[in-house]
LUMBABA-261322 format. One record per residue (C-alpha): residue in one letter; x negated, y negated, z negated. Coordinates in steps of 0.001 Angstrom, whole numbers, m for minus. Layout:
% LUMBABA-261322
<atom res="a" c1="X" c2="Y" c3="Z"/>
...
***
This chain:
% LUMBABA-261322
<atom res="m" c1="146515" c2="m75592" c3="11943"/>
<atom res="r" c1="145098" c2="m76901" c3="8659"/>
<atom res="l" c1="143860" c2="m79319" c3="6202"/>
<atom res="t" c1="145699" c2="m82530" c3="5205"/>
<atom res="l" c1="149302" c2="m81712" c3="4230"/>
<atom res="l" c1="148447" c2="m78221" c3="3200"/>
<atom res="f" c1="145128" c2="m76756" c3="2323"/>
<atom res="s" c1="144681" c2="m74956" c3="5710"/>
<atom res="c" c1="147586" c2="m75768" c3="7852"/>
<atom res="c" c1="148485" c2="m79349" c3="8619"/>
<atom res="t" c1="146393" c2="m82255" c3="10081"/>
<atom res="m" c1="146593" c2="m85892" c3="10730"/>
<atom res="s" c1="145987" c2="m85210" c3="14306"/>
<atom res="l" c1="149249" c2="m83413" c3="14456"/>
<atom res="l" c1="151074" c2="m86135" c3="12400"/>
<atom res="l" c1="149978" c2="m88724" c3="14901"/>
<atom res="s" c1="150985" c2="m86750" c3="17945"/>
<atom res="c" c1="154410" c2="m85827" c3="16795"/>
<atom res="s" c1="156428" c2="m88873" c3="15862"/>
<atom res="q" c1="159915" c2="m88439" c3="17050"/>
<atom res="p" c1="163155" c2="m90379" c3="17813"/>
<atom res="e" c1="166117" c2="m89299" c3="15527"/>
<atom res="k" c1="168382" c2="m88199" c3="18480"/>
<atom res="p" c1="166099" c2="m87231" c3="21420"/>
<atom res="v" c1="167474" c2="m86315" c3="24884"/>
<atom res="q" c1="167612" c2="m82444" c3="25316"/>
<atom res="a" c1="166459" c2="m81381" c3="28619"/>
<atom res="n" c1="166468" c2="m78344" c3="30871"/>
<atom res="q" c1="168844" c2="m76263" c3="28839"/>
<atom res="p" c1="169681" c2="m72764" c3="30105"/>
<atom res="v" c1="173096" c2="m71313" c3="30127"/>
<atom res="l" c1="173778" c2="m69253" c3="27007"/>
<atom res="q" c1="174780" c2="m65596" c3="27574"/>
<atom res="k" c1="177600" c2="m63940" c3="25608"/>
<atom res="a" c1="178245" c2="m60660" c3="23900"/>
<atom res="l" c1="174619" c2="m59458" c3="23979"/>
<atom res="s" c1="173440" c2="m56481" c3="21978"/>
<atom res="d" c1="170674" c2="m56838" c3="19441"/>
<atom res="e" c1="168211" c2="m55224" c3="21959"/>
<atom res="a" c1="169330" c2="m57445" c3="24881"/>
<atom res="l" c1="169119" c2="m60594" c3="22722"/>
<atom res="t" c1="165625" c2="m59809" c3="21417"/>
<atom res="t" c1="164406" c2="m59081" c3="25017"/>
<atom res="l" c1="165942" c2="m62486" c3="26111"/>
<atom res="v" c1="164355" c2="m64381" c3="23296"/>
<atom res="q" c1="160992" c2="m62770" c3="24111"/>
<atom res="k" c1="161380" c2="m63478" c3="27809"/>
<atom res="q" c1="162440" c2="m67130" c3="27412"/>
<atom res="t" c1="159654" c2="m67803" c3="24899"/>
<atom res="f" c1="157103" c2="m65973" c3="27160"/>
<atom res="q" c1="157708" c2="m68533" c3="29747"/>
<atom res="y" c1="155958" c2="m71147" c3="27550"/>
<atom res="f" c1="152780" c2="m69220" c3="28274"/>
<atom res="w" c1="153781" c2="m68573" c3="31856"/>
<atom res="d" c1="155395" c2="m71410" c3="33638"/>
<atom res="g" c1="154587" c2="m73684" c3="30863"/>
<atom res="a" c1="150756" c2="m73019" c3="30941"/>
<atom res="e" c1="148143" c2="m75815" c3="31490"/>
<atom res="p" c1="147638" c2="m75579" c3="35320"/>
<atom res="i" c1="143918" c2="m75702" c3="35513"/>
<atom res="s" c1="142918" c2="m73140" c3="32826"/>
<atom res="g" c1="146190" c2="m71162" c3="32875"/>
<atom res="l" c1="145872" c2="m71185" c3="29094"/>
<atom res="a" c1="148362" c2="m72527" c3="26476"/>
<atom res="r" c1="149156" c2="m76112" c3="26087"/>
<atom res="e" c1="148988" c2="m77255" c3="22474"/>
<atom res="r" c1="152470" c2="m78571" c3="22715"/>
<atom res="f" c1="155325" c2="m79157" c3="25318"/>
<atom res="h" c1="157916" c2="m81676" c3="24892"/>
<atom res="s" c1="161114" c2="m81222" c3="27012"/>
<atom res="d" c1="162021" c2="m84866" c3="26459"/>
<atom res="n" c1="158525" c2="m85668" c3="28065"/>
<atom res="e" c1="157664" c2="m88111" c3="25195"/>
<atom res="y" c1="154027" c2="m87545" c3="24314"/>
<atom res="p" c1="152983" c2="m90392" c3="21887"/>
<atom res="v" c1="149332" c2="m89801" c3="22455"/>
<atom res="h" c1="149406" c2="m88681" c3="26078"/>
<atom res="d" c1="148135" c2="m85037" c3="25164"/>
<atom res="k" c1="150541" c2="m82959" c3="27369"/>
<atom res="d" c1="147575" c2="m81172" c3="28895"/>
<atom res="i" c1="145459" c2="m80477" c3="25734"/>
<atom res="v" c1="144599" c2="m76775" c3="25637"/>
<atom res="t" c1="144626" c2="m74888" c3="22373"/>
<atom res="s" c1="142216" c2="m72021" c3="21576"/>
<atom res="g" c1="144230" c2="m70298" c3="18948"/>
<atom res="g" c1="147597" c2="m70818" c3="20749"/>
<atom res="s" c1="145897" c2="m69358" c3="23922"/>
<atom res="g" c1="144978" c2="m66212" c3="21933"/>
<atom res="f" c1="148627" c2="m65794" c3="21164"/>
<atom res="g" c1="149288" c2="m66572" c3="24786"/>
<atom res="v" c1="147192" c2="m63826" c3="26297"/>
<atom res="m" c1="148926" c2="m61242" c3="24047"/>
<atom res="a" c1="152282" c2="m62552" c3="25268"/>
<atom res="i" c1="151224" c2="m61990" c3="28835"/>
<atom res="l" c1="150573" c2="m58368" c3="28012"/>
<atom res="v" c1="154011" c2="m58267" c3="26542"/>
<atom res="g" c1="155332" c2="m59847" c3="29826"/>
<atom res="i" c1="153707" c2="m57023" c3="31762"/>
<atom res="e" c1="155022" c2="m54186" c3="29632"/>
<atom res="r" c1="158637" c2="m55695" c3="29532"/>
<atom res="g" c1="158726" c2="m56315" c3="33299"/>
<atom res="f" c1="158812" c2="m60077" c3="33096"/>
<atom res="i" c1="155884" c2="m60223" c3="35486"/>
<atom res="t" c1="153973" c2="m57463" c3="37419"/>
<atom res="r" c1="150588" c2="m55955" c3="36071"/>
<atom res="q" c1="148923" c2="m57720" c3="39064"/>
<atom res="e" c1="150326" c2="m61154" c3="38273"/>
<atom res="g" c1="149381" c2="m60691" c3="34656"/>
<atom res="f" c1="145889" c2="m59653" c3="35772"/>
<atom res="e" c1="145340" c2="m62602" c3="37933"/>
<atom res="r" c1="146398" c2="m65084" c3="35268"/>
<atom res="l" c1="144205" c2="m63371" c3="32744"/>
<atom res="k" c1="141319" c2="m63464" c3="35091"/>
<atom res="k" c1="141847" c2="m67218" c3="35564"/>
<atom res="n" c1="141843" c2="m67654" c3="31832"/>
<atom res="v" c1="138494" c2="m65792" c3="31483"/>
<atom res="d" c1="137038" c2="m67686" c3="34407"/>
<atom res="w" c1="137817" c2="m70974" c3="32515"/>
<atom res="l" c1="136723" c2="m69677" c3="29011"/>
<atom res="e" c1="133289" c2="m68718" c3="30478"/>
<atom res="k" c1="132690" c2="m72270" c3="31584"/>
<atom res="c" c1="134383" c2="m74472" c3="28956"/>
<atom res="d" c1="132650" c2="m76056" c3="25825"/>
<atom res="r" c1="131495" c2="m73443" c3="23278"/>
<atom res="f" c1="129223" c2="m73986" c3="20416"/>
<atom res="h" c1="127087" c2="m71002" c3="19361"/>
<atom res="g" c1="129619" c2="m69029" c3="21221"/>
<atom res="v" c1="132529" c2="m70451" c3="19149"/>
<atom res="w" c1="135247" c2="m72284" c3="21041"/>
<atom res="p" c1="136613" c2="m75643" c3="19647"/>
<atom res="h" c1="140273" c2="m76062" c3="18495"/>
<atom res="w" c1="141197" c2="m78121" c3="21525"/>
<atom res="w" c1="139880" c2="m78784" c3="25004"/>
<atom res="t" c1="140958" c2="m81269" c3="27917"/>
<atom res="g" c1="142447" c2="m78995" c3="30479"/>
<atom res="a" c1="141173" c2="m80573" c3="33428"/>
<atom res="t" c1="137431" c2="m80593" c3="32227"/>
<atom res="g" c1="137025" c2="m77889" c3="29710"/>
<atom res="k" c1="135380" c2="m80494" c3="27409"/>
<atom res="v" c1="136113" c2="m80422" c3="23758"/>
<atom res="y" c1="139011" c2="m82787" c3="22732"/>
<atom res="p" c1="138277" c2="m83675" c3="19069"/>
<atom res="f" c1="140818" c2="m82375" c3="16662"/>
<atom res="s" c1="139748" c2="m85000" c3="14170"/>
<atom res="k" c1="136799" c2="m87442" c3="14094"/>
<atom res="k" c1="134160" c2="m84781" c3="12838"/>
<atom res="d" c1="136103" c2="m81803" c3="14187"/>
<atom res="d" c1="134487" c2="m81904" c3="17595"/>
<atom res="g" c1="132673" c2="m78637" c3="17809"/>
<atom res="g" c1="133228" c2="m74896" c3="17007"/>
<atom res="d" c1="136399" c2="m73793" c3="15091"/>
<atom res="l" c1="135885" c2="m70273" c3="13926"/>
<atom res="v" c1="139360" c2="m69654" c3="12759"/>
<atom res="e" c1="140953" c2="m70758" c3="16013"/>
<atom res="t" c1="138360" c2="m68762" c3="17786"/>
<atom res="s" c1="139203" c2="m65705" c3="15886"/>
<atom res="y" c1="142890" c2="m65981" c3="17038"/>
<atom res="l" c1="141682" c2="m66297" c3="20578"/>
<atom res="v" c1="139342" c2="m63214" c3="20087"/>
<atom res="q" c1="142032" c2="m61161" c3="18598"/>
<atom res="g" c1="144071" c2="m61585" c3="21666"/>
<atom res="l" c1="141090" c2="m61192" c3="24072"/>
<atom res="l" c1="140247" c2="m57944" c3="22449"/>
<atom res="c" c1="143828" c2="m56734" c3="23120"/>
<atom res="v" c1="143344" c2="m57681" c3="26723"/>
<atom res="r" c1="140007" c2="m55811" c3="26934"/>
<atom res="q" c1="141524" c2="m52771" c3="25556"/>
<atom res="y" c1="144607" c2="m52950" c3="27845"/>
<atom res="f" c1="142527" c2="m53086" c3="31072"/>
<atom res="k" c1="139304" c2="m51062" c3="30078"/>
<atom res="d" c1="140518" c2="m47902" c3="31789"/>
<atom res="g" c1="142098" c2="m49507" c3="34842"/>
<atom res="n" c1="140956" c2="m49924" c3="38295"/>
<atom res="e" c1="137516" c2="m51454" c3="39128"/>
<atom res="e" c1="138623" c2="m55132" c3="39009"/>
<atom res="e" c1="140392" c2="m54506" c3="35619"/>
<atom res="k" c1="137383" c2="m52774" c3="34260"/>
<atom res="a" c1="135192" c2="m55742" c3="35320"/>
<atom res="l" c1="137510" c2="m58257" c3="33566"/>
<atom res="a" c1="137441" c2="m56057" c3="30368"/>
<atom res="g" c1="133561" c2="m56181" c3="30640"/>
<atom res="r" c1="133546" c2="m59992" c3="30900"/>
<atom res="i" c1="135841" c2="m60301" c3="27807"/>
<atom res="d" c1="133445" c2="m57944" c3="25917"/>
<atom res="a" c1="130582" c2="m60518" c3="26792"/>
<atom res="l" c1="132565" c2="m63407" c3="25433"/>
<atom res="w" c1="133379" c2="m61523" c3="22204"/>
<atom res="k" c1="129703" c2="m60533" c3="21726"/>
<atom res="a" c1="128503" c2="m64152" c3="22306"/>
<atom res="v" c1="130468" c2="m65546" c3="19227"/>
<atom res="e" c1="127972" c2="m66247" c3="16515"/>
<atom res="w" c1="130106" c2="m65431" c3="13476"/>
<atom res="d" c1="126803" c2="m65290" c3="11271"/>
<atom res="w" c1="125995" c2="m68853" c3="12215"/>
<atom res="h" c1="129051" c2="m69962" c3="10392"/>
<atom res="r" c1="127668" c2="m68839" c3="7145"/>
<atom res="g" c1="126111" c2="m72225" c3="7004"/>
<atom res="p" c1="122515" c2="m73521" c3="7011"/>
<atom res="n" c1="121603" c2="m71593" c3="3951"/>
<atom res="k" c1="123256" c2="m68248" c3="5004"/>
<atom res="e" c1="125791" c2="m68248" c3="2048"/>
<atom res="n" c1="128082" c2="m65350" c3="1480"/>
<atom res="v" c1="130977" c2="m67285" c3="2800"/>
<atom res="i" c1="132261" c2="m68516" c3="6188"/>
<atom res="y" c1="132562" c2="m72114" c3="7068"/>
<atom res="w" c1="135326" c2="m73164" c3="9368"/>
<atom res="h" c1="133782" c2="m75788" c3="11524"/>
<atom res="w" c1="130467" c2="m76727" c3="12896"/>
<atom res="s" c1="129782" c2="m79807" c3="15143"/>
<atom res="p" c1="126810" c2="m80625" c3="17322"/>
<atom res="n" c1="127198" c2="m84309" c3="16238"/>
<atom res="f" c1="128189" c2="m83944" c3="12529"/>
<atom res="g" c1="126679" c2="m80423" c3="11608"/>
<atom res="w" c1="128367" c2="m79025" c3="8632"/>
<atom res="e" c1="129992" c2="m82224" c3="7389"/>
<atom res="m" c1="133448" c2="m80939" c3="7620"/>
<atom res="n" c1="132244" c2="m78623" c3="4784"/>
<atom res="f" c1="135308" c2="m76372" c3="4745"/>
<atom res="k" c1="134615" c2="m73061" c3="3216"/>
<atom res="i" c1="137193" c2="m70426" c3="3819"/>
<atom res="h" c1="138665" c2="m68704" c3="759"/>
<atom res="g" c1="141804" c2="m66489" c3="583"/>
<atom res="w" c1="144670" c2="m66160" c3="531"/>
<atom res="n" c1="145872" c2="m68014" c3="3550"/>
<atom res="e" c1="146085" c2="m67281" c3="7294"/>
<atom res="c" c1="142329" c2="m66576" c3="7783"/>
<atom res="l" c1="141887" c2="m62831" c3="6992"/>
<atom res="i" c1="141264" c2="m62051" c3="10701"/>
<atom res="t" c1="138289" c2="m64431" c3="10651"/>
<atom res="y" c1="136533" c2="m62448" c3="8034"/>
<atom res="v" c1="137552" c2="m59160" c3="9615"/>
<atom res="l" c1="136066" c2="m59970" c3="13110"/>
<atom res="a" c1="132995" c2="m61520" c3="11512"/>
<atom res="a" c1="132335" c2="m58193" c3="9863"/>
<atom res="c" c1="133274" c2="m56369" c3="13096"/>
<atom res="s" c1="130959" c2="m58091" c3="15500"/>
<atom res="p" c1="128269" c2="m55650" c3="16896"/>
<atom res="t" c1="125931" c2="m58572" c3="17829"/>
<atom res="h" c1="126499" c2="m61399" c3="15228"/>
<atom res="g" c1="128175" c2="m59473" c3="12320"/>
<atom res="v" c1="128075" c2="m60472" c3="8650"/>
<atom res="p" c1="127504" c2="m58227" c3="5672"/>
<atom res="a" c1="130445" c2="m56997" c3="3581"/>
<atom res="e" c1="129272" c2="m59249" c3="687"/>
<atom res="v" c1="130411" c2="m62231" c3="2828"/>
<atom res="y" c1="133855" c2="m60894" c3="2572"/>
<atom res="h" c1="133925" c2="m59961" c3="m989"/>
<atom res="e" c1="132095" c2="m63073" c3="m2302"/>
<atom res="g" c1="133622" c2="m65528" c3="244"/>
<atom res="w" c1="137111" c2="m64609" c3="1096"/>
<atom res="a" c1="137962" c2="m62606" c3="m1961"/>
<atom res="q" c1="135873" c2="m64841" c3="m4238"/>
<atom res="n" c1="134524" c2="m61873" c3="m6229"/>
<atom res="g" c1="137987" c2="m60737" c3="m7010"/>
<atom res="a" c1="139530" c2="m64139" c3="m7948"/>
<atom res="i" c1="141950" c2="m63843" c3="m4807"/>
<atom res="v" c1="143979" c2="m61384" c3="m7031"/>
<atom res="l" c1="146254" c2="m63050" c3="m9544"/>
<atom res="d" c1="145728" c2="m62146" c3="m13106"/>
<atom res="k" c1="149401" c2="m61320" c3="m13074"/>
<atom res="p" c1="151397" c2="m60804" c3="m10022"/>
<atom res="l" c1="153810" c2="m63616" c3="m9043"/>
<atom res="e" c1="157303" c2="m62237" c3="m9306"/>
<atom res="k" c1="160314" c2="m63823" c3="m7624"/>
<atom res="y" c1="163744" c2="m62399" c3="m6762"/>
<atom res="g" c1="162415" c2="m58902" c3="m7720"/>
<atom res="y" c1="159419" c2="m59084" c3="m5257"/>
<atom res="n" c1="155804" c2="m59436" c3="m6317"/>
<atom res="l" c1="152749" c2="m61266" c3="m4653"/>
<atom res="a" c1="149491" c2="m59844" c3="m5827"/>
<atom res="l" c1="147245" c2="m62440" c3="m4085"/>
<atom res="r" c1="146474" c2="m66039" c3="m5091"/>
<atom res="h" c1="147906" c2="m68202" c3="m2359"/>
<atom res="q" c1="145942" c2="m71431" c3="m1444"/>
<atom res="a" c1="149095" c2="m73297" c3="m1428"/>
<atom res="g" c1="152677" c2="m72434" c3="m2640"/>
<atom res="p" c1="151860" c2="m71223" c3="m6054"/>
<atom res="n" c1="155332" c2="m70601" c3="m7158"/>
<atom res="y" c1="156897" c2="m68772" c3="m4187"/>
<atom res="g" c1="153925" c2="m68125" c3="m1812"/>
<atom res="g" c1="152710" c2="m70212" c3="1149"/>
<atom res="p" c1="154069" c2="m70963" c3="4623"/>
<atom res="l" c1="155293" c2="m67842" c3="6519"/>
<atom res="f" c1="152775" c2="m68023" c3="9249"/>
<atom res="w" c1="150295" c2="m66696" c3="6724"/>
<atom res="a" c1="152013" c2="m63342" c3="7271"/>
<atom res="h" c1="151894" c2="m63631" c3="10933"/>
<atom res="y" c1="148728" c2="m65058" c3="12529"/>
<atom res="s" c1="146143" c2="m62603" c3="11308"/>
<atom res="f" c1="148555" c2="m59717" c3="11915"/>
<atom res="l" c1="149383" c2="m60228" c3="15489"/>
<atom res="g" c1="146678" c2="m57533" c3="16351"/>
<atom res="l" c1="145579" c2="m56419" c3="12925"/>
<atom res="d" c1="148204" c2="m53822" c3="12037"/>
<atom res="p" c1="149366" c2="m54340" c3="8274"/>
<atom res="r" c1="151522" c2="m51202" c3="8053"/>
<atom res="h" c1="148852" c2="m49124" c3="6447"/>
<atom res="l" c1="146339" c2="m51843" c3="5605"/>
<atom res="k" c1="145014" c2="m51914" c3="2117"/>
<atom res="d" c1="141841" c2="m52514" c3="174"/>
<atom res="k" c1="140899" c2="m53014" c3="m3438"/>
<atom res="y" c1="142612" c2="m56371" c3="m3533"/>
<atom res="a" c1="146071" c2="m55704" c3="m2021"/>
<atom res="n" c1="148419" c2="m53701" c3="m36"/>
<atom res="y" c1="148863" c2="m56103" c3="2918"/>
<atom res="w" c1="152164" c2="m54628" c3="4260"/>
<atom res="e" c1="153635" c2="m55127" c3="836"/>
<atom res="q" c1="152166" c2="m58442" c3="417"/>
<atom res="n" c1="153392" c2="m59853" c3="3685"/>
<atom res="k" c1="156855" c2="m58300" c3="3501"/>
<atom res="n" c1="157312" c2="m59395" c3="m46"/>
<atom res="q" c1="156331" c2="m63017" c3="956"/>
<atom res="v" c1="158927" c2="m62978" c3="3724"/>
<atom res="l" c1="161591" c2="m61671" c3="1368"/>
<atom res="i" c1="160800" c2="m64184" c3="m1184"/>
<atom res="d" c1="161192" c2="m66922" c3="1505"/>
<atom res="f" c1="164617" c2="m65361" c3="2590"/>
<atom res="e" c1="165980" c2="m65112" c3="m968"/>
<atom res="y" c1="164844" c2="m68727" c3="m1600"/>
<atom res="c" c1="166868" c2="m69938" c3="1344"/>
<atom res="v" c1="169886" c2="m67827" c3="409"/>
<atom res="e" c1="169706" c2="m69258" c3="m3116"/>
<atom res="n" c1="169408" c2="m72781" c3="m1645"/>
<atom res="s" c1="168668" c2="m74531" c3="m4959"/>
<atom res="k" c1="168296" c2="m77787" c3="m3049"/>
<atom res="n" c1="171692" c2="m77513" c3="m1381"/>
<atom res="c" c1="170178" c2="m77885" c3="2073"/>
<atom res="k" c1="172896" c2="m77873" c3="4690"/>
<atom res="g" c1="173032" c2="m74652" c3="6802"/>
<atom res="y" c1="170675" c2="m72552" c3="4716"/>
<atom res="g" c1="171785" c2="m69124" c3="4011"/>
<atom res="k" c1="171402" c2="m65371" c3="4920"/>
<atom res="n" c1="171744" c2="m66225" c3="8631"/>
<atom res="c" c1="169619" c2="m69412" c3="8467"/>
<atom res="w" c1="166266" c2="m69107" c3="6872"/>
<atom res="g" c1="162544" c2="m69337" c3="7410"/>
<atom res="l" c1="160113" c2="m71938" c3="6114"/>
<atom res="t" c1="156621" c2="m72268" c3="7789"/>
<atom res="s" c1="154399" c2="m75114" c3="9071"/>
<atom res="s" c1="155935" c2="m76800" c3="12180"/>
<atom res="y" c1="157186" c2="m80045" c3="13524"/>
<atom res="s" c1="159034" c2="m82054" c3="10974"/>
<atom res="m" c1="161105" c2="m85176" c3="10626"/>
<atom res="k" c1="158027" c2="m87362" c3="10137"/>
<atom res="g" c1="155571" c2="m85486" c3="12267"/>
<atom res="y" c1="154258" c2="m82142" c3="11023"/>
<atom res="a" c1="154700" c2="m80498" c3="7681"/>
<atom res="g" c1="153753" c2="m77324" c3="5850"/>
<atom res="h" c1="157121" c2="m76165" c3="4982"/>
<atom res="m" c1="157515" c2="m73572" c3="2255"/>
<atom res="p" c1="159651" c2="m73227" c3="m803"/>
<atom res="d" c1="157309" c2="m75402" c3="m2807"/>
<atom res="e" c1="157332" c2="m77915" c3="m58"/>
<atom res="d" c1="161079" c2="m77741" c3="1187"/>
<atom res="l" c1="162237" c2="m80645" c3="3364"/>
<atom res="c" c1="165456" c2="m78816" c3="4374"/>
<atom res="v" c1="163713" c2="m77986" c3="7847"/>
<atom res="i" c1="164090" c2="m74580" c3="9316"/>
<atom res="s" c1="161436" c2="m73277" c3="11850"/>
<atom res="p" c1="162827" c2="m70437" c3="13967"/>
<atom res="t" c1="159429" c2="m68956" c3="14400"/>
<atom res="a" c1="159408" c2="m68167" c3="10688"/>
<atom res="a" c1="162263" c2="m65635" c3="10814"/>
<atom res="l" c1="161641" c2="m64445" c3="14348"/>
<atom res="s" c1="157941" c2="m63645" c3="13873"/>
<atom res="s" c1="158950" c2="m61686" c3="10736"/>
<atom res="f" c1="160752" c2="m59066" c3="12615"/>
<atom res="p" c1="158456" c2="m56247" c3="11641"/>
<atom res="y" c1="158888" c2="m57119" c3="7963"/>
<atom res="t" c1="162654" c2="m57996" c3="7842"/>
<atom res="p" c1="164452" c2="m56693" c3="10939"/>
<atom res="e" c1="167905" c2="m56901" c3="9478"/>
<atom res="q" c1="167430" c2="m60479" c3="8129"/>
<atom res="s" c1="165526" c2="m61542" c3="11199"/>
<atom res="t" c1="168271" c2="m60243" c3="13476"/>
<atom res="a" c1="170936" c2="m62149" c3="11749"/>
<atom res="a" c1="168861" c2="m65379" c3="11968"/>
<atom res="m" c1="168260" c2="m64796" c3="15690"/>
<atom res="r" c1="171968" c2="m64422" c3="16355"/>
<atom res="h" c1="172869" c2="m67417" c3="14373"/>
<atom res="f" c1="170243" c2="m69602" c3="16127"/>
<atom res="y" c1="171459" c2="m68432" c3="19500"/>
<atom res="e" c1="175281" c2="m67923" c3="19142"/>
<atom res="d" c1="176143" c2="m70589" c3="16660"/>
<atom res="l" c1="173519" c2="m73334" c3="17110"/>
<atom res="g" c1="173219" c2="m72670" c3="20809"/>
<atom res="n" c1="172066" c2="m75451" c3="22942"/>
<atom res="k" c1="171113" c2="m77696" c3="20014"/>
<atom res="l" c1="168262" c2="m75296" c3="19537"/>
<atom res="w" c1="167770" c2="m73168" c3="22727"/>
<atom res="g" c1="165748" c2="m74563" c3="25572"/>
<atom res="e" c1="163702" c2="m73637" c3="28643"/>
<atom res="y" c1="161045" c2="m71901" c3="26457"/>
<atom res="g" c1="163087" c2="m70377" c3="23789"/>
<atom res="f" c1="164131" c2="m71818" c3="20384"/>
<atom res="y" c1="162767" c2="m75353" c3="19748"/>
<atom res="d" c1="160120" c2="m75640" c3="17182"/>
<atom res="a" c1="162263" c2="m76727" c3="14177"/>
<atom res="f" c1="165498" c2="m78527" c3="13046"/>
<atom res="s" c1="167297" c2="m79796" c3="10078"/>
<atom res="e" c1="171101" c2="m79537" c3="9734"/>
<atom res="q" c1="170867" c2="m81633" c3="6522"/>
<atom res="n" c1="169376" c2="m84477" c3="8390"/>
<atom res="d" c1="171091" c2="m83908" c3="11690"/>
<atom res="w" c1="167663" c2="m83621" c3="13138"/>
<atom res="w" c1="167162" c2="m81681" c3="16374"/>
<atom res="i" c1="164071" c2="m82031" c3="18717"/>
<atom res="p" c1="163454" c2="m80378" c3="22159"/>
<atom res="r" c1="159816" c2="m79708" c3="21500"/>
<atom res="y" c1="157583" c2="m76696" c3="21254"/>
<atom res="l" c1="154103" c2="m75763" c3="19842"/>
<atom res="a" c1="152099" c2="m72902" c3="21244"/>
<atom res="i" c1="151127" c2="m71505" c3="17759"/>
<atom res="d" c1="154932" c2="m71173" c3="16915"/>
<atom res="q" c1="156044" c2="m69631" c3="20179"/>
<atom res="g" c1="153336" c2="m67091" c3="20693"/>
<atom res="p" c1="153898" c2="m65136" c3="17348"/>
<atom res="v" c1="157730" c2="m64722" c3="18229"/>
<atom res="v" c1="156891" c2="m62752" c3="21481"/>
<atom res="v" c1="154024" c2="m60755" c3="19902"/>
<atom res="m" c1="155653" c2="m59823" c3="16545"/>
<atom res="m" c1="159044" c2="m59060" c3="18118"/>
<atom res="e" c1="157007" c2="m56549" c3="20472"/>
<atom res="n" c1="154971" c2="m55114" c3="17584"/>
<atom res="y" c1="158400" c2="m54414" c3="15839"/>
<atom res="k" c1="159645" c2="m52654" c3="19030"/>
<atom res="s" c1="156626" c2="m50799" c3="20205"/>
<atom res="g" c1="153577" c2="m51770" c3="18151"/>
<atom res="l" c1="151805" c2="m52614" c3="21440"/>
<atom res="l" c1="149418" c2="m55260" c3="20179"/>
<atom res="w" c1="148758" c2="m53460" c3="16953"/>
<atom res="n" c1="147893" c2="m50368" c3="18905"/>
<atom res="l" c1="145646" c2="m52210" c3="21169"/>
<atom res="f" c1="143659" c2="m54232" c3="18645"/>
<atom res="m" c1="143537" c2="m51267" c3="16204"/>
<atom res="s" c1="142054" c2="m48990" c3="19023"/>
<atom res="c" c1="138792" c2="m51221" c3="19295"/>
<atom res="p" c1="136019" c2="m49114" c3="17868"/>
<atom res="e" c1="134277" c2="m52240" c3="16328"/>
<atom res="v" c1="137443" c2="m53207" c3="14641"/>
<atom res="q" c1="137690" c2="m49668" c3="12975"/>
<atom res="a" c1="134054" c2="m49776" c3="12089"/>
<atom res="g" c1="134317" c2="m53262" c3="10518"/>
<atom res="l" c1="137321" c2="m52373" c3="8540"/>
<atom res="t" c1="135544" c2="m49351" c3="7093"/>
<atom res="k" c1="132560" c2="m51541" c3="6308"/>
<atom res="l" c1="134822" c2="m53853" c3="4244"/>
<atom res="g" c1="136354" c2="m51040" c3="2362"/>
<atom res="f" c1="139740" c2="m51023" c3="4145"/>
<atom res="e" c1="142162" c2="m48213" c3="4515"/>
<atom res="y" c1="143992" c2="m48643" c3="7757"/>
<atom res="k" c1="145543" c2="m45218" c3="8853"/>
***
């Protein structure tokens, strides 16, 4: 997600594809269960949300649809568009499904094999996948006019997930080992160094197009959701970038660090957010790069990333509790601002851009940072808001009590982190898998990170 509404997270493509009626028909609502324990409810939320990537997958590739609308209204007929980043979250969710017994190991393996079969044949550009494909053909579906080639940030989310799958199966039976080897080849084919641009600058460019070259001209600087892109670029054993690219490009020779930490509600943010200068950016910045990259002990000369992420979430929580805009429903049980569907399409919700819209993924994907507050939000969403918000693939993407706006629609990039981060809170599964990669450990060391 990125660009027009927020430096790096919202787009006209999403705006055009998300216009919504005020009172949509809500479909396929499951029966709500009563008197569930916290553990039982978190597992139910995981299982129901996991179904987005299982029953709800695009049928040809078996990968994640960009969106699913339970009301079956698709303004630009894009029901079967496949998303690369969301598919990275999805393959991680399948591993959770295996571990939690939602599916068998063999079922998960067969689906992941189908995914890899398709990823080997679909459009790639210097080994880099596009943001979107057409599911039936595997051909790039332009995200915008000039965004019709490789998208390195979305590719990094996909690779983060695939590396977890590789580690999960690398010591399995012969078929599983073979799948791990094929994933390894896909990882090693990504030309991270190509995205330093035509002059091999010490920065990473988000996009490259076979038709428009570098005309998108989007250099990635921190802080936002893109840390994982620089980490994987440094980790690559075949197309790695030197540490200077991280320090000069992402960290901007230290300018990523605020001259004075931002303090709100007693919590500090050390890093300069690319949006949300007064409270921090949308909460997905604390999620996407950290689905596999374990923030618990992660630090370098710029930040302690556990503290950075936890404090961003707590600031968002306290902002919603304070509720200075008097948004109906906001409070200690109803909070969480992040980029998601919104009343007029798609918006980069955050305290600095508060439209009185709550996105359930924001609180639920924050379980590792704020388990008590996230549990309270989960219970409110399920027990109090119920079928206004709960559907066939878990909680709908967003809602506004202030505007009596409810929409039975889902986005892959919001559903995936719920399953994954809940599991990381419970067992550390995806963190442990990703951090077990020898290349990841070597790359983090190269960049000067502490991670143990």
